[in-house]
N, C-alpha and C positions, 0 to 999 in steps of 0.2 A: 222758286228760285231760281232755275237754269234757266237762260232764255239765249236769242241769237241762235242763227242758223247753225254754227258750228255744235252749240251744245246738242241740238236737236238730231243734227245728223248720228253726233258719237250715242245718242239714246236710242236711234233706231238699229243703230249696229249692236251695243250691247243687249236690243231686245232681242236679235235673231242669233247670239252668240250663247246668250245663257237660256233660251225659250225652253220653259219645263224642268230646269235645275232646283233643287229644293233650296229651300229659303236658309238666311241666317240666323243664327240663334233668335229665339222669342225671346222678346224684352220681358223684365219680370213682372211689369205692370202693363200689360196691353191696353192700350186705349182705346175706348169703345167708339170715338167719334170716326165718322165714315175717311178714310183714307183720302189725303189730299194728293194732286201730281203731284207735289214734291217728296210724299210719303212714297208714291210710286217709283220716284225716279231714286230715290234712294236704296230701294230693295232691290231695285233691279242694278244699280251700280255694287251695291256687296254682294250679290249673286255673281257678278261677273269678275269681281273681285276674287272670290272664294272658289267659285265650281268654274270659270273658264278656265277653255282649253288654250287658249291663243296668251303668249309673254305679252303682246302689243295691248293689246286688249284689256288684260290687269293691270297692265299698268296705266291705261286711263283711267281705268276706274278708278286705282286707284290715286289717281291725281287728282279729278273731282271732288272724291271724298276730302281729301286731306285740304281743300282750298276751302272749305266752309269752316265758319266760326260758329256754326250751332253744336251744343255739347251733344246732343243725341247724334249726329253724325262724327262728331268727335271721336266718338265713344266706340265706336265699329275699326276706326283704325286701329287705337289702342288695343281695343280684344284682338284683333287681327295680328300684333305684335306679341300677345304674350300666347297666343295660342300655337304653340309648337308641335300642331298635328296636321298642319298645312303650310309648308315651308314653301311652295310656291307665291302664297297670295303672301308672307310675311317678305320673300325675295321683293317683288312687285311694292309694297309698302315700300322699304327702304330705298327701291330704285326710284320713287318718289320724292320721297324726303331729301334725298343726295341731291336728285335734280333741282329740284326748287331752291337750289344753294347761290342767291346772289341776283335771281330773277323775280323773284316774289318772297313775301316773311308770311310765315306761317302764324297764324293767332295763337298764343300761348303758348309757344312750341316748348318749355318746361317741360312740359306732361308728357314730351315723347323722350327724355334724357335715362328714368328707368328701364322702362320696356324696351330701349334701344340696347341698353348695357345687358339686362337680360336676355337678347336677343344674341346678342355678340359673345358673351359667357358656356353658349351653348353651340356654336357653331365650328364645324372640324374642318370644312368643306375650305380651302382657301379663299375662293371667289365668292363668297356668302361671309366668309369673314371681310374683306375686302368693300364688298357693299355695306356690311355692318359699320365700320371705319369711317367710308365716304358720308354715311348718314349723320354721323356723330359731328361732321364737319357746319351744318349748319347752326350749331352752339358755339355763343363766345367761350373764350377758354377757360374762362374762372367757373362757367357753368358747367364743365365736362370733367376738370382736372379733379377734382375732390375723387368722383365716381369711378374714374380711369386707374389712380394711384389707390384708391380703397381693392378694390378687384386686382390689382398686381401685388400686392402688399398680402392678400388672406391666400392661406398656406394650406386651407383647409377646401381650396376650390384646386380642380383639374389644372395640371399646367399647363395645358393647350388654352383652356380660359385665361391663365394669367397672360400667358406669350400672345394672346388677341390683344388683351388690353395695351400689351407693348408698342402694337403694331399699329393700335390708332391712337395711342402718343405722339409718333413717330409723323403721323399724318396733321397732328396739328399745329398751321403755320404760324406760329405764337415764339418768341425766344424763350418763356417759361417752361416750354415743354423739352426743349433741349437741354436746360437748364437739369429739368428731371430726370432725362434720358441718362444724362453724365451721372446722375448719381446713385440711377442705378446699377452704375458699375461697381460701385460698394455691395450690390447686394449678399445677403449669402445664399441664394441659389444661382451654380453655376450657368442654368440654362435661360435664367433671367439677365445673369451679366452678360452672355452670350447674344442675346436677342437683342438688347442695348446697344451692345458692341457695334453689333451688325444697321441697327436701326440709325445711328450714331454717322457709320460708313457709308450709308446711302445717301445723306444730308450732308456728305462732304464735309464734315466735321472732324479737323484733324487729329491725328494720334492725340489721346488728353493724359496720357503719362499713365504709368502703373501705383501712385501713390496718393492721397488724399489730396495733399498739398498740392500739386503738381494741377489736381484735378479741379479744385476750390480758384486758381488763377487762372483756368480757362475759363469756369465759372464767371469769374468778374469781367473776364474781357469780351463775352458774347455781350450779356446784359449792357456794356457801353454802346453797343451797336445802335440801339434804339429799336423801337416797334417798326416806325415805319422802312427803315434801311432795311431792318430781319424781311421783312414781307417783302419787299422788291427785291432781295437775292433771295428769298423763298421760291418768288415765279420765277426768276432767271433760271432757279437750277430744275424747276421741274421743267421748265423748255431745251435746259442741260442734257438732263438725263434722259429727255424723247428722242434729242439727235445720238444722245450716247447708243440706246435701244436701236436705234435705226442702223450705226454704223456697225455693229455688234452683230446686227441681221443679217447685213449684205456681207462682211467678213464670212460669219459663216455659212453661208449662199456658195461661195467663193471657194472655202474650203472643202466642203460636197464636192463642187465640181471638181477642185484638184484630185481627189481621195478619189472619187469616180476615174479621173483618167489613170492615177496610180495604177487602179486594180485591171484597166482595158490593158496596162502596159504588161503587167505582171501575169494575164490572163493569156497574152501571145508566147509568155516563154514555155507553153506548154509544161510538157512533163521534162524538159531538160533540166535537172536537179542544180548542177554546179552554174547554170546561169542563173537559176531564181533562189541561189544563197548568195552569188555575187551582188543581185539585184536586193536583196535583201538587207546583205550587211550595210549597204550604202545609206540606205532610210531606218536600220535598227541606231545609223547617229546623227539624224539628218538634225537641221538645226532646231525645226518646228517640232512641239512636243505633238502634234498632230502625224506627223510622219512618224516617230517613234512609236506611236501606237497602233499606226495600220503597219506597221509594219510586225511589231509584235502579235497581233492578229494574226496574220498571216503564218507567223512559227507556230503560233497554238493550233489553228489548223491543220498544219503538217503534221504535229506533233500526233495529232487525235485521228489523223488517217492511217489508211494501211500503208501507205508508201517508206520504203526505208527512212531510215531517223539516223542512220549513224552520223553521214554527213554532217546534219542539221548544227547535232550536237557538238561535234569537235569544233565546227565554222562559226557558228553564231554563240555559241556557250558563252566566252568571254564577253561578247560585247549584250549579251543579256544577264549577265552576272554586274556589269556598270551600272547597267539601268537601275539595278535596285536602290541607288542612289540619287538616282535621276533628282532636279528638281521641282519636274510636274507629280503631283498626286498619282495622278491616275497612273501614267508613267511605270512609278513605282511599283501600284498596284497591281499591272498586267505581267508586268515583270516579275513579279515575286509567284502568279498564280503560275507560269508558264513555266518558271524552274522548280515547282512543285512536281510538274511532268518528265522532269530530268534531273533525276537522283543523282545518277554516275554521275553528274560533273562536279566536281571538288567546289559547291559552292559557300560551304558551310562558317569558311571563316569569315566573307563577307557580309551574309546574310545575319551571322549574330553579332557582327559588331554596327551594321544598320539596325536592326531591331535595338540595339541601348540606348541610341539615339534617334529613332522615329519617335515623332510629336501625334500624328494619325492613328487614330484607334484603329479604325481599317485596316489600315497598311500593315501597321503592326500584326493586325489576327492572321494577315494573308503570309507575313515574314516568317510568320513563328511555323506554320501550316508548312511550308515549305522547308526551313530547318530541320522538322519533325519527319519528313519524308527521305530527306539527304542523310539524315542520321540513320532513320531506319534502314534505307539501303545499305550505308557504310556498313554497318554493324552484322549485316547478314553474312554467313559464314563465308559463299561464294563472290561477295563483293571485290571487286579490285582496287577499289578506294578504299583506302586505311586513313582514319580521323585520329585525334588522340579523345584517349578517355574523356579527358575534360570538357569535350563540348559536348558529350553526351550526356554529362553531369549538369553543364551549365540549362540544356537544353530543359532536361528532366526537369531542375527547378525550376524553370518559367514554366513548364508545363503544372506544376503543384498551384504558382501565382494564379493562371488563370483558372486551373481546376475550382481553387476556394474563393475564386470571383463571385458575387453577387449576380452579374448579368448571366442568365443560363446559355446562353450562347457562347460565351467566353469558356464558361466551365466544361460544354460540351466539349470544345475543343480543344482543352488540356487536357480532357479525358481519354481523347482519340490519340494525342498521342503520347500519354504516358503507356497507353495498351501499344503501340506500335512499336515504342522503342526497350519495351518491356519483351518484346516475342521472341530475341537473341540474348545470349548470356554476356557475361562481364561484370555482372554484378555479385559485391559480396551479399550477403544473406544480412548483414542489420540495414545497407542501401536497400535493398530489394524491398524490404517490411515499412520502409520509410512512404515508398511510393504505394504501395499494395492498400498499406490503412489510410494513405490518402484520397485513395476513391471510398474507402469505406465513410472519413471523417465528413465527406462531401453527402454523400448520399443520406445520412444518417441528421444530417443537419434540418432542422425546424425551418418549415415554410417552404421548401424544395416542392418543384411544379411535378407534377407526375409525367410529363415528357422528359423532363432532366432526369428524375429516378430511371426511370425506362432506358434512356439510352449511357446512364451507370450503370447498369444493370448489366446491360449489353458491353459493356466492353470489361466488365469483370467476368462476366460469362465466356467474351473470347480468351481473355487470359488464362483461363481454366481449361481452353480445348489447345490455343495453336502454341501458348508460351512455353518456352523451356520451362517455364518456374510453373507450369500448372498445378503441379503438386502442392505448393506451395499456397497458389491462387485459391486451390479448390478446398484447403484447410481453413481460410480466413473466410470464402464469401459463403460455401456451403449453407449455413442457418439464413444466410438474407434471401439466398434463393428459394429455401423449403416456407420460409417466412412471407415470402411477395407472392408465393401460389394460391395463396386468402385475397390478395388484392380486388378491387372492383376493377381496377382499371385492366385492360385488355393488356396491353402495351407494355405492363409491369408485369404482367402472368405469361406472357410471350417470351420477354427476357429472363424470366426465373426457370421457367421450362429451357430452354436455351442452356442455362446454366448449370442445372442437373446435367441434362442429357450429355453434355460435355466432360462434366466431371464422371459419370458413371452409366454407359447406354442401358443395360440390363435394369442396374436397380430402381433408375428415372422412367423406365418403361413400364413395369412393376408397379409403380407410384400411380403414373399417370393411366393406365388402364381403369383403375381402380374409380376413381372421381374424375377426369376429364374426357370420357367417352364422348359427352354430349354438351362440353363448356360451349360459354356462349361466342369465344374467338374464333372462328375459321382457321386462325393460321395453328392454334394449337391443333386443333380436330386434324388437320391434314399432316402435322408433323407427327402425333401419333399415330396417325394411319401410316404415316411410311415409315415409323419404326416398327409397325406391325407388319410391312413388306420387308424386313429384316430379319424380324427374332418373332412373330409370330405364331402362334400353336394353334392347333384344331378346336382350342378353347375360346380363343380369339374368332372364331367363324361365325357367332352368333350376331354380336353387336357388329362386324364388318358388314355382314350382311344388310343389318337394317341401314347399312349408308348408301346399296348400289344403285338403290334409286333417288339420290341424293345430288343435283347437279353440281355442286360445289365440292363432294367431294365423291362419287362415284368412280371415275377415273381410278384413284389412288385406293381406293379400297377393293375395288375388282383384281387391281394387281396386287394385292396382298394376298386373297385368295387366293389366287391360281396359287402364287408359289405355296400357302399350305396345303394345297388340296396337289401339288406336285410330290411334296412331303410325304404326304399321306398314303394309306392303303385302301384297298379296294372297297372295304368294309364302311369305312367315311366314306368315301364319295358316293358308295350307294345309296346312302343315307340321305344324302343332300342332293338328288336328282328332282326329287317333288319337290321340296324344301326352295328350291329355285325355278322351278318350273312355276307354282304357286305365288313366286314374287314377280315372276312375269318379265324375267331380264330380258334383253336383248337378244334376238336370233344370234349375232354373230358372237356374244360373248356366253351362249350356251354352247356353239359350237366350239367354243374352246375348251370350255370345260368337259364335252361328253369324249373331245380326244384323249385328253390327261385320263379318262374314265375308261375309255378304249385300251389305250395302252398297259394301265395297271391291270384291268382285269386278264387280257393277253400274257401278263407277267406273269401272276398269279393263278393262272387257267380257270378264272373264272366265269367261265361260259355261258351260265345265267345272266352274270353283267354286261358281259360283253357282247351280246345278242341283245338286251335293252338298249345298251348306248348306243349301238349298229343302228338299228334301227328309228329311234329317236336321231341319231344323226343324217340318214337317209332323208327321214322326213323334213328337217330342217334346213338341208343342204338343197333340196327340192325348193322349200319357200322363199330360199336367199337365190335362188335362180343358179345357183353350182348344180350346174343339171348333169354335167357328166360325171363329177363324184357322186352324185347321188345314183345316177345307175350303175356304178360300181358296187357301192353299198349295198343298194337293193338286188343286185349279180350275186354277192357273195353271199347274202340272206339266203336267196331260195335255195343255193349249193348247202346249204347247213342242213346237218341232220336234227336238228333240235327245234323244227318246226314239224305241227302236224299240217293236215291237208286243209283244213280251213286258213292258217297262217298262211302258208306257203300261197294259197291264193291267193289271198289278199295283198302279197306283196308284189305278185305276179302283173295285178289287177293296178297295183300303184305305178311299178314299172310300165307295164304297157302304158299308160297313161301317157309316159315322161316322152315314149318311143313315138307316139302319135303326134304329140304337142309339137316336136321339134320334127314331125315329117320322116321318120325315122319306117317305112311301110314295111320294109320287107326285114327289116328289126322283129318290129311287131309282129309277122307272119312267121316269122324262127320261133318266137316266145311262145304262141299260140301251137304252133305243132308240136313242138316238145309238152305240152299241157295234153293236147289231144292225144299223144303214142300212151301218157299215163293214163289218163281217163276221157269219158267224154262230157261235152261240155254245152251246158243250157241256158237258159237267157237270164236263169237264176243267180248263175253262177257271177261273183264277183269279175270275172274277167268279161264276160257276156253283158253285163251289166255296164263296162266302157266302151264297148262297141256299138253299142245301142245309143249311148249317148253322145258318143263321136259321129258317128252316121246321122244323128240328128244335127247335130250343131255345126258341121262341118260340109257343106253339101259341095265345095269342091274338091277335097278331096275321098270324101263318100263312095264314089264310084273307082277309085282307085286302089281304097282299101279292099272295098268286096270282090274286088277283079283278083287280087293277091290272095284274099280268103281263098277263092275259089278253086286257088290252084294249087292247096294244099295238098299234099301228095303223105298217103298216110297206109304205105304197102305194110300189110301184115298186121297192123294194129285192130283190126276187124271194124265192123259196120259202127256209125257216130250218129244212131240217130237225131238224138239230141243236136246235135251241131248241124247236120243237115238242116231241121226245121229252126235253127237259130239264125243260117244263112239265109233262107227264106224271110226271118222276119225282117233282116237287118236291109235287106231289098224292097222291103213293104214300106219302111219307114224311112228308106232314102226321099228326101225332097224331090219332090216330081219337076222340079225345074231344073234339075242336072241331068246332060244329055251327052256333054261330053266327056272322053277317057281321058281328063287331063293328068299327065303325071309330072303332079309337083310336088316337090320334096320327095321325090324317091331316093334312095338308095341303096 
């Protein structure tokens, strides 16, 4: 079937590209005859199309398969188009079909209409949609008109699929397609109307009026142009669009350079506030929207920084207020966002006026948010700005409109403004409950998303905590917080917890520690631990101790336990020494706990507990390299009257080990002298064991130590035969290669 040098070159390329790749779907009826060269070539091409990793190879494979009029080969392409699990292969087929337009005729091309429409309906990526619409251009308009129009009219389909069909209609080079686009301006769906309008605009079709009669007149005029003339016009339009895009690209490039130059000039002003204000003032009122946008962005950065801002607000505020009615949408949007950061400016009247006439929904949202911030500031007790109460009332009424919107983002923004404007006094009880109950009405509406429910609950929670109307809010909202505690959604339960805590912290704590100690939400568990730090008792130590080895909660749980220990008595603390040791808490934490035990035991004259705490402290301090403190503790314990002979010898041995490790040979000698003044020392004594081990393992200091020990004077202490034997033993176990009297580390 395939012949010629080019075909065989591609044959070998494809073999290299797809060697060892899996075969395409096995046919239902596998032929039993030996495969021919054509069969093998088809299999290679199929594998390249389906499993190749190179876009160009996939495209070449799709092109070769597409050219065949063999029904078996044709089935491959149709299967690929229908297989939504291999998007790359589908895109290659669409590209090959689109590329065939004007170059060659695809046999029986009507077979592709259904699969291509299915492909187009499924696409969400603009580039993929473009390929699908271009592939449809191989058909005559009358072949695809009904499938396209049926897709647009099918309201059971996702709106994205219907909008894709509008784009396909826009690309059709036929007068009838333009007529259909004009007719779509009477559709019942706003998004379809908008898409059809944009399509007509892109085709340079003039404004078609606002009523059906005007549009019908336009349709008749277009139909008189004729097919050939329209095709000529359409080709000219394509070239015109290309040139326009090129000019736009060049303009954008020069504008980027211009803005970069402004950045450089602005940077050269350094920290000179007056010079920067003068510079920004000039461009806030610049002739081009790009200049105004640039200046607004610099003001925003200034306001977010740490530099003084009072002069910025005074000098630039009036210009920013003017910009919220700018002809450019992006300028209005940016100006509104900056004014939200400058609530001390009295911009409420201008914001409210623009809000009433603004047609862009995104800009309206930012104007509304800025107005909410201005009103919140103006009605706070310390505000120097005084607004008429009617402005607050109008803003709250707009907030209710937003709150009751079906769009969750709008409802959330409305709730936020209501929450902010109810922080301060100034409403009658009747007015107040209108806004408090509006939150309940939106919260209890059917079909509300969990995210919005949690946001509304959070607004209710804030009103129960930081509003002058908190008592009114608490009476109304408590039941919703309690009910939400049983919700499966973490965000909703977290908001409910915040609300109950804001209403009554103690009551909330009693409720939560019963059932929410191990809640699946880490935020709820942390909040409960935080409450335990503030109001926990000895009864809470059990569940708190289970969390001190949890990475997410350990820090808070330990702080809460330490506070409870600080408020407890020595009896309570004594019970917890072994429990904390069993849990193997970090030494630094155990030290903090034992220091509390030490203070409590000392204050309550609990000698046994005091000695136990100090002994453990000494060992932990030594373990954590706090050796000087450890030596002090061992010294105090040795002097204590609560030690028997063995215990005191053990303490001396541990202190001796610290002295020797630190090279404090003379202090070690003094400690042993004091011990010998009490009784003889042999090699079985803990002190003797430390000395033997040190001499054996520290050859550089062994001779220094032995020399120090030999000069110990025990005048009047009587003979110490065991000590003499121990000294002799030390000399014998001293490493033989130590010959020099090195005085390292002596003190």
